[in-house]
C-alpha angles and dihedrals in degrees: 000000000000107000119186129173128191117187115197100168096246091056146003118229117206122188132177131191116199129175123212134187118232093203102121116221127185101294094044094048089055091048089049093051088051092048089051099049111129093008134096105241088214094058115116119221125206118249128204117265122251110285095244093034098214120135092357101110123033097020104041114135090211112133086215097059090117086073091067119116136182120262130175114267108235113230092011116157091225111050092194093063116097120205125219113240135173124247133215134211118239087242093055092043088052090056094050090048092046091051090053094048087052096046093045108033093170088067134059116221097172095114094046112135128225090242086068091066132066130204106222118230096237146317098278090055091055098045089048091053096047093042093050095047096045092043092054093043097045110003105170094034096049091047087065096058100028099103096039091050096058092038090054092050093046092048092054104040108011095239096211090064096051138104107217123215132179131203118226112173131172115264097265090057098043116104089206096047096104121123112280095034108130099186140330140190133195118195125181118205104201118192109187093192095058093036090228141119128207114204112206105187124173136172141179121228125201121212088259090069116095094219091057089079097043114114130225101077118131126223121262092255094059094063104153131177131219123181115224121213 
């Protein structure tokens, strides 16, 4: 568990980095069988497109781009225009959901849908999003840990070999959807070769959030990393 806390005065930014094995043992195998009942495990399910949409379709560096399909774009001005979207296998979806259940034991994500997840276009897209958001929210503090953050992630999961997903639930399913939460993100770095997922989750709390005043957060210089089994 890698806990970082950046306090800016207007908000408190809390992040976690946790690493999970995707090697299924007895209990996980049973859960996967239950998860797959009545469904073809080889069926691909449609994911949501990246939130800002740029670079995620024609220019993705993903080796799995061949799995993309057309889906109708909700709210499109032209109902006849399809939008390219990524797909995900039931097994990979199971790994993402299992990671959420392990990371947030007070919540149950078993019924999460593929449409609540997004496959990010590439690593640069994600690093830019994270860097831009945290630089704006806590510029001088984030600059102190920027290099260590990405080195830590790369040492654990080999970022260039990862497919990257994000979780974008509705407010009722969001573990960070409480009052006083300004923004949050949940990125999954999935390395198939290593059979491992690293979850990088982060949120910003306003002083109106009860958790803003809770003790126990370390200073940004004390960022430590612990790999979970």
